[in-house]
Steps between C-alpha positions, in 0.01 A plus 500: 500500500588861488398624842746747650593633154529876490394650170533861390326639194635819342384690194686737274332770296690624199846419364778373724803727530858377486647435841858548619460228765264219594326674793188576293465150353138386475381151404130465415239353497559290808340252523508424128206314351583417134221601263301694760548875461873493434687274263847585629688587817677836469833585660498883488750775589803287416844651452640531146657155535361231727477124532178339619501147636192303604538199732253241618470427873755218464756760390510388137541771236191495277549825306785743436480822303770759433342841443703770327387842383142463620360583840231236528459136407179302454514134599235260371530262797679236293831326567809500279350219288181700436283287730248664734610483861287318753289672762751582776710767664814606312799705610625779274847652520595814309865610483685769307865570409533739799461199730151589619262213573126490571302187577136417548231238459226470244203266506366334188140392554261338254 
């Protein structure tokens, strides 16, 4: 079950501005329900270069994306093979060349 899971939902109105650090990073929607309202999970307010890694709860890397020259990335909830991920909690880690690191959890529900 998912009792004791804290979930935060944030919304952004308008375009996302470039960020010089990862302090303004926003990941939404959370929880993510594929096909209901949103079709992708957005990582917004990234730095000019960033690496996004998604891990399952066993610590296995399921998705990695290097982002360069754009300040947001839309993830379709699929793994590196293009398969939809199962309903679960996933850990995201965002790093940049300056050595900054932000982590969080995202729930995929169906």
